[in-house]
C-alpha positions as CSV (number, residue, x, y, z in Angstrom):
1,X,76.7,107.5,94.0
2,X,78.5,106.1,97.0
3,X,80.3,108.3,99.5
4,X,82.1,108.1,102.8
5,X,83.9,110.5,105.1
6,X,87.6,109.4,105.3
7,X,90.1,109.5,108.1
8,X,93.6,110.1,106.7
9,X,96.6,108.4,108.3
10,X,100.2,108.8,107.4
11,X,101.4,110.9,104.5
12,X,104.4,110.1,102.3
13,X,106.5,111.7,99.6
14,X,107.9,109.1,97.2
15,X,110.7,109.7,94.6
16,X,110.9,106.9,92.1
17,X,114.3,106.4,90.3
18,X,115.2,106.0,86.6
19,X,114.3,102.5,85.4
20,X,111.9,101.7,88.3
21,X,108.8,99.7,87.5
22,X,106.3,102.2,88.7
23,X,103.4,99.9,89.7
24,X,105.7,97.2,91.2
25,X,107.6,99.8,93.3
26,X,104.3,101.4,94.5
27,X,102.8,98.1,95.4
28,X,106.0,97.0,97.2
29,X,106.1,100.2,99.1
30,X,102.5,99.8,100.3
31,X,103.2,96.2,101.3
32,X,106.3,97.2,103.3
33,X,104.4,100.0,105.0
34,X,101.2,98.0,105.6
35,X,99.1,100.3,103.5
36,X,95.9,98.6,102.2
37,X,94.1,101.8,101.0
38,X,95.2,105.3,100.1
39,X,94.7,108.3,97.9
40,X,97.4,109.7,95.6
41,X,96.4,113.2,94.9
42,X,99.2,113.8,92.5
43,X,102.3,112.4,90.9
44,X,104.5,113.8,88.1
45,X,107.6,113.0,86.1
46,X,108.7,111.0,83.1
47,X,108.1,107.5,81.8
48,X,110.4,105.7,79.4
49,X,107.5,103.4,78.5
50,X,103.9,103.4,79.6
51,X,101.0,101.0,79.0
52,X,97.6,102.6,79.0
53,X,94.1,101.3,78.4
54,X,93.2,102.3,74.8
55,X,92.7,101.2,71.2
56,X,93.5,102.6,67.8
57,X,90.4,101.2,66.2
58,X,86.7,101.9,66.5
59,X,84.8,100.8,69.6
60,X,82.5,97.9,69.1
61,X,80.4,98.9,72.0
62,X,80.9,102.5,73.2
63,X,79.1,101.7,76.5
64,X,81.4,98.8,77.3
65,X,84.8,99.1,79.0
66,X,87.9,99.0,76.9
67,X,90.3,96.2,77.9
68,X,92.8,96.7,75.1
69,X,96.2,98.2,75.7
70,X,98.4,100.7,74.0
71,X,102.1,101.4,74.7
72,X,103.7,104.9,74.4
73,X,107.3,105.7,74.8
74,X,109.2,108.7,76.2
75,X,106.4,110.7,77.9
76,X,106.0,113.3,80.5
77,X,103.2,112.4,82.9
78,X,100.9,113.8,85.6
79,X,98.4,111.6,87.4
80,X,96.3,110.7,90.4
81,X,95.0,107.4,92.0
82,X,93.1,105.6,94.6
83,X,94.4,102.4,96.2
84,X,91.8,99.9,97.6
85,X,91.7,96.2,98.3
86,X,90.5,93.7,95.8
87,X,88.5,91.0,97.6
88,X,88.6,88.7,94.6
89,X,92.4,88.8,94.4
90,X,93.1,89.5,98.1
91,X,95.6,92.1,97.0
92,X,96.0,95.8,96.6
93,X,94.1,97.2,93.6
94,X,95.5,100.5,92.3
95,X,93.3,102.6,90.1
96,X,95.7,105.1,88.4
97,X,94.9,107.6,85.7
98,X,97.5,109.7,83.8
99,X,97.7,112.4,81.3
100,X,100.9,111.9,79.2
101,X,102.6,114.0,76.6
102,X,104.8,112.4,74.0
103,X,108.2,114.1,73.8
104,X,108.6,113.0,70.1
105,X,105.3,114.4,68.9
106,X,105.3,118.0,70.1
107,X,103.9,116.8,73.5
108,X,100.9,115.2,71.8
109,X,98.7,113.9,74.6
110,X,96.8,110.9,75.8
111,X,94.7,110.4,78.9
112,X,93.8,107.0,80.2
113,X,94.0,104.3,82.9
114,X,97.6,103.3,83.6
115,X,98.4,99.6,83.6
116,X,102.2,99.7,83.8
117,X,105.1,102.1,83.4
118,X,108.9,102.3,83.5
119,X,110.2,105.5,85.1
120,X,112.5,107.8,83.0
121,X,114.7,110.0,85.2
122,X,112.3,110.7,88.0
123,X,108.7,110.3,89.2
124,X,107.5,112.2,92.3
125,X,104.4,111.2,94.2
126,X,102.5,112.2,97.3
127,X,100.5,109.4,99.0
128,X,98.0,109.7,101.8
129,X,97.0,106.5,103.7
130,X,93.3,106.1,104.4
131,X,92.6,104.6,107.8
132,X,88.8,104.4,107.5
133,X,86.4,103.5,106.2
134,X,87.5,100.2,104.6
135,X,87.9,100.8,100.9
136,X,87.3,97.8,98.6
137,X,87.4,97.4,94.9
138,X,85.1,94.4,94.0
139,X,84.1,93.5,90.5
140,X,80.7,95.0,89.8
141,X,78.1,95.3,87.1
142,X,77.6,93.4,83.8
143,X,81.2,94.0,82.7
144,X,82.8,93.1,86.0
145,X,84.6,96.4,86.4
146,X,86.6,96.9,89.6
147,X,84.6,99.6,91.4
148,X,85.3,101.5,94.6
149,X,83.1,100.8,97.6
150,X,83.2,101.5,101.3
151,X,82.3,99.6,104.4
152,X,82.6,100.3,108.1
153,X,83.0,96.5,108.9
154,X,86.3,96.0,110.7
155,X,89.0,94.3,108.8
156,X,90.9,91.5,110.5
157,X,94.6,92.2,110.7
158,X,94.3,95.7,109.3
159,X,96.3,98.6,110.5
């Protein structure tokens, strides 16, 4: 296990609009505000379409990460996330998980890693910027999984 005491910076309330591309809007907001790392303790609302990590078939290797995608439509969602920096891509690397309930199947649920989503009606989020330590998400281990890490090394050009 890794751990670090964090210093929280600015806090924001975000309200996404109908039709917004959730991940694109979140990433653009962070770019505009100069946010390179943050925690998202909660978001909630609806998605017209959501792409999650998942498969309908048996897992070849239950110990390996799943890279396949599944798409669901017309869901209610609640989720949380961490935002860190990918050194390999030199870009923000959101790690977002959601629990969704399908409106057309008596709110049948799925829980997984969110890859992309289109907002339906509204999506409300609270975001807290992390000032320190530096949070990175390098590729780690035999499967090259982006994994959260911390460093106290100063970052050039960071807020």
